[in-house]
Structure formats: C-alpha cells, structure tokens
N, C-alpha and C positions, 0 to 999 in steps of 0.2 A: 248288681247295684243299679237302682233306677236313676233316671236323669235328674230328678229333683234332689235325690240324695247326693249325687256327684256335685251338683251346683252348691249345695250347702257346705260340703267338705272343702271345696275350692275357696269359698268365701272365708271360711274359718282359717284356712292356712294362710291366705293372703293377709287377713286381718292381723294375725299374730307375727308372721315372719316379715311381712312387708316393711313395717316401720324400722325393724332392726337393720335392714340392709339399704333402705332407700332414704331414710330420714336423716337430716343433718343434726339431729339431737343426740345426746349421749345417753339419755335415759331409755328405759324399756317400757315406759307407760304407753298404753294403747291410745293412739291418736284418733282423730275423727274419721280415719279411713276404714275403720272396721266395718262400717255398714255400707261402704261403697261397692258398686259393681266392679268387675275386673277392668272394664274399659275406663271407667272414671278414675280408678286407682292408678292405672298405668299412666294416664295423662297427668295426674297429680304428682306421680313419682318423677316424670320427666321434668315438670316445672320445678320440682324440689331440687333435682340434680343441677339444673341450670342456675338456680339461685345460689347453690352452695359451691359452684365452681370458683376457684380463686382468681382474682383479677391479676393480669400480667402487665407489669410496668416495664417499659424499655429501660435498659441500663444507660448509664451516662455515655458509654462507648457507642451506642446505637443512635444517639441523637445526631441530627444533621449538623455538619460544620461548614463554615463559610471560608472559602479561600479566594484571595485576590490574585488575579493574573497580572502580568507585566503591564498590560494596557489598561488596567483599572477595572476590568470586568470581574464580577463576583460569581463564583461557582459554589453552589450549596450541595453538599453530598455527605452521606454518613459512612462512605467507604474508607475515608482516611487517606485518600491518595491526593497529596498536595502537589501543585505545579512546582517543578524544580526552579530554584533561583540560580541562574547561570550568569557568570560575568566573563568579560574578556580578560586578557592578560594584564591590561592596564587598570582593571578593577571596575570598568564601566559595565552597565547592564547589557546582556546579550538580547537583541531585539528580535531574533528570527526563531520561529517555531518549526520551520520546515527543515532545518539542519542545525547541528550543534558545533561548537568551536572545534572539537576534535575531529569533525568530519571535513573541515576546511583543509586546504592544502596548497602548496606551491606547484603548479603544473610543470611538467618537463617540456620545455619549448624547443629542445634541441632535436626532437624527433624529425625524421625525414618525411616531409609532407608530400613529396613527389613519388613515393614508392608506389608501384602498381603490380598487382598479381596478374601475370599474363595467362589468359585462359588456355589450358592445354588439353584437358579432357572434354568429353562431350558435356559432362555435368557443369564444368567451369564455363563453357561457352553458353550453355543454357542460362546459367545464373547471370553472366555478364550481359547478354542481350536482353534478358528480362528487365534488368535495371536500365539499360539504354532506352528501351521502349517506353518505360515509365517516366524517364527523365524529360523527354521533349515536351509533352503536354504541360508539365509543371513550369518549365522555362518559358513556354509560350504564354502561359497565364500570368506569371509574375513579372516577366521582363526584367527590369533592373530594380524592382522594388525589393531590395534585399531583406529588409526587416520583416516584412510579411512573409517572404519566402522562408526566412529562418524560423519563424513561428510555426509554419506548416511542417517544415522539415523536422523540427524537434518533437512535434506531436506524433510523428510517425517513427522517428528514430528511438523514442523511449519505449516502443512496444516490443521489439524482439527480445531484449534482455529480460523483460518481465515474463513473456511467454516461455522463453527457453528455461529460465530459472524455475518457473512454476511446473513445467513438465518434468524437469530433472528432479524437482522436489517430490513429485508424485511417484516417479520411477524409483527413487531412493526408498520411499515408503513401501512400495509394492515388493521390491526385491530385497528389502532388509539389508541395504548396502550403503556405504558412504559415497559421496559424489566427487571426492577429490578437491573440494572447494569450489567447484564450478557453479554451484547454485549461488553462492555468495558473490562470485565474480560477475555473473550475469546480472544479478540484482543491483550490484554496484553500478554497472553500466547503465541500467535503466534509470537509476536514481540520478546519475550524473547527467544524462540527457534531459531528465525532467528539470534539473536545476538550470540547464541552459534555457529552457522555456520560461522558467520563473524569472530569469534575468531579462530576457528580451521583452516580455510583456510589461516590464517597467517602463519601456520606451515605446514599443509599438502599440497601436490601438486598432486591432483588427475590426474590419467592418462586418456587418451582419452576414453577408454572403460568404465572407472568408471563414467566419465561424461555422457556418453551415457546411462549407467544404471540408473543414477539419473534422466535423462530426461524421460526415459520410466517408471520408478517406480512412479515418481511424477504424470505423466499424468494418469496412471491407478488408483493410490490411490486417487487422487483428485476426480475423477468422481465416484469411488466406494463409497467413504465416503460421497460425496454429496447426492447420492441416498439413502445411509443408514440413513443419518440424516433426509431426507425427510420422509422416511418410519417409522423410530423409533428413535427419539433423545436419549431416554434412553439407547437403545442398542448401539448407536454410542458413547455416552460418556463412556459406560462400556468398549467398545473395546479400546478406548483411555486410559482408566485407566490401563488396562492390558498392553498396549503398553508401557506406562510410567514405569510400574513395570519392564519390560524387559530392558528398557533404564537404570534404576537404576542398574540392575544386570550387564549390559554391562560396565558401568563406574566403578563398583566395581572391575570387572576383570581388567580393565585398570589400576586402582590404584595398584592392586597386582603386575602387571608387572613393573610398575614404581618403586615400593618399592624393588622388588628383582633384579632390574637392567636389566631386559629384554628389557626395553624401555628407551631411553634416557630422562632424566628429564631436558629438555631444559628450558631456561628462559621464563617466561610468556610473551605473546605478550602485547604490550603497550595498545591495545584496551581493553584487559581483565583487566588490572590494573585500567584503568579509569572507566570501566563499573561496576565492582564489588567492586571498592574502595579497591583494594588489596595493600599491602605494595610494595614499588618499587622493592624489591629484590625477589618478588614472582617467583615461578617456575610453570612448566606445571602441576605438581601434585596439586598445590594449585588451579589451574584453573579447573582441572577435579573434584576436591573435591567440589567446589561450583556449578559446572554444575550438578553434581549428586544430590546435595541438591535441585536445581531448578526442576529437573525431579521428585523428590519425591513430591514436592509441586503440580506439574501438575497432578501427580497420584492421590493425595488426592482430588484436585478440580474436576476432571472428575468423580471419583467414587461418590463424594458428589452430583454432578449434576444428575447422574443416580439414586442415592438413592431418591432424591427429587421427581423425576418423577415416580419412582416405587411405591411411596406411594400415587399416585393419585394427586399430586400437579403439578403446573407449575413453571418453573424457575422464572418467574416474581413475584411470590408470596413470594419468599424468597430472601432476600438481598444477592447480589453476594459478594464473598470475593475479592474485588478489591485490587490489590497490595499484594496478599497473599504471593507471593514469596519474 
C-alpha cells in the first residue's frame, strides 16, 4: 500500500469513527471533522472532551464553617473540628487551652523534701558530681533572684521527661513491645515541669540576655541528655534525680526568702490556682510550696527508674507510677 493510499484510509476511518467516540452529540451524523487532518481532529477532540466534562460542585459538607473560640477569635475551616466548650465545676467557662480541668490536681505536699540518694557506685558519683559542677555557675549568675532562676530551671527540667519519653516511644515501636506505662509517666513529668514555667512567667519578666541564656542552655542540654540516654538510660535518670534534688533545695531557699520578707509574696497567678486547685486567696508562697512538692516527686521517680535498671531489669518490666505527682 502506497503512502498516499494509507493517508486516505486513515482520514476515512477518523472521519467515520471519530465523531462516535469523541463527540458529545448522540447522533451519528457526520460533523465537520471529516475533512480535517489527523492533527487538527485530535485537537478538536480534546477541546470537545474538555467542554463536555461535567462541572463538580462542592457539597454542603465541604463548605468552610466558622467557629468562635473562647476569646472571640473566629476559625474558618471545612474539616468540621469545632473547639470544645469546657466549663468548670461551678459552670463558668474554662479559660486555659494549655491544660484541661481533668488534668488539674491537688498535689501531695506530705512528701519528704529532704530525702537524698547517697552516691554509692561509680555511676552514682559521676552523676552527682556532674550536677554539682553545673550548679555553681547557675547560683553565681542568679544569686538570690529566685524568680529568674526558677524560669531557667524549669526550661531545663522539662527536657528530660520529653527526651526519655520520646526515646522509649521509638524503642517500643522498633521492638514491637509495650513500655509498661513509662512513656506516659515521663511525658507527664515533662508536661508538669512545663506548667511550672507557664506559671512563673505570669510573674517573672525575663530580660533579653536571660532569654538568650535559656535558648543556649536548652539547646546544649537537650542534645547532651539525648546522647546520655542513648548511651545509658540508668545514668540519665540518676542525673535527673540529682537535678531534682537541687531543684527542691532551690525552692526551699525561695520559701525562706518569702518567709523573711526578702521577696514579695504576691498573689498567686490564676493559672496556678486552677492547675493545682488552690484556694482563691492563695499567694506566691503557696505556689512555690506545691512546685517544690512536684519536684520532690520527680526526684523519686527518676531515682526509682535508675534503681530498676541498676538491678538488671528494664523499665517495661515494672509498672510506671503514672500520675505520681
């Protein structure tokens, strides 16, 4: 078959079959495409398809909806996730987004705040003296400025629980095993320490260089503790246990200055009253008192976690003291 004959046959086929498959008409009449070349017909067919495509209209459920938050801000979204409306026991609106009423609690203030783990092994002594070396520059910098000291202390104290919980979480995923509740216990500790910070910044106003110090210390400590936990979790928990002992001592000094009038005993922030379920007329001393009790509980939890591993066991083999504080 010659080339000219093949071209005529292809035009004839496209002219008869093209309209039946590409046209949006229901009839079989021959349209104006019969005399077109293959290239022109192809472009015509594409345009014809585009014109015949049905238009898609979003359903009512896909239309954006507006939700008003407690502070009056409006959120527009079509996902249908509305901000929850939460109230207190007395029926008044709950004003805090960083925690919920069921996460508030009455702290156990009967805990022994003078308990100390005597370093016996080489690992214990290393952990103890590491904390002692880090303590003196901090005390030299802050002197008796307890509020700024507390802010820095809480930005550091909230790191170990998050790092430990994250690494245990990844370990649980890798090994296809449960954690004994320790992931939740450590994340609870991190959240509790963060709430200490959220309370103190209602009173303290850190200067720019103190914020820069927090930024630097947190960056260094996070990475150092991350590597320490990877190398030896029992050492990491022992270090945190001694850090919490020093936190208890720092808050004890804070209470002494509040009692002797060296530091103003201001009214307690509203967030502290709701978080620890304190009386409405509570003061800063009441807040520091319950924060010290929290730190003592974190001290015990981390020393306990280290003891478990020092005895050759894994954390997952022993139920975690969830909600210990």
